[in-house]
C-alpha angles and dihedrals in degrees: 000000000000118000150160136219134177125201148138113230113239130211088250090054090052092049089051091050092051092047091051091053092046095049091044090055091050090052094047123114089232091060091047091051093047092047091050092049091048091050091049090050093048092048092048094045094047092046091051091046094052094044091050089048088061102258117145112257095251092051091044089054092052091046089049091053090048090050090050091049092049090049092049091050090048092050090048090053091050093048092045091049090051090051092050093049094043095092092054092049093044092050090051091050091047090053091050094050100072092175088072092060096069128093115266130202116198125194126180142180137162091290098054148287133292124207117200123190131162087265102049153322125260125185122191128184113229092253089070089072126067101206147340133227137190120215127175089260105029146033104218130200114195118217087175137341090284105025114079138171114211135203112188110234089225086069090057128069116215093266094048091049091051091046091051091050091048092048092050092047092046088051088061098256117146118227118241 
């Protein structure tokens, strides 16, 4: 269950990490609840507006549904645009964060994980993370919903990747 990996994070790895976080947030129950509440508020407000403007109830209801549909389409365009621009933004952030450009050596065992860079060594027990996730490109450890530590899967052979997953699971971390 112990293992070691060495890598230098790339801009493409960072883009992949940011995409994973973005898509995960869109699929979250919290986002679905907030979106449903927003849609209910828009439908109610538009219905009230059209009724108070003198429209018959049936027409006000149709206009409310059309307003809701237009709002949903608008929000989808904004979310889609953000997703399309995400690689550009992520590459810019990667370039700004020089600490990500250095070689990293990661070792792990059942007690935790150790990150070594030219500038220091940090060891965390598994309980300092809230979850782990495997993507085709990265093995991710979540310190919070937005703070992640990534190990590129290209730095891991199949056995090392499985050992890392087993160590994280044995440390009590749920898989996302």
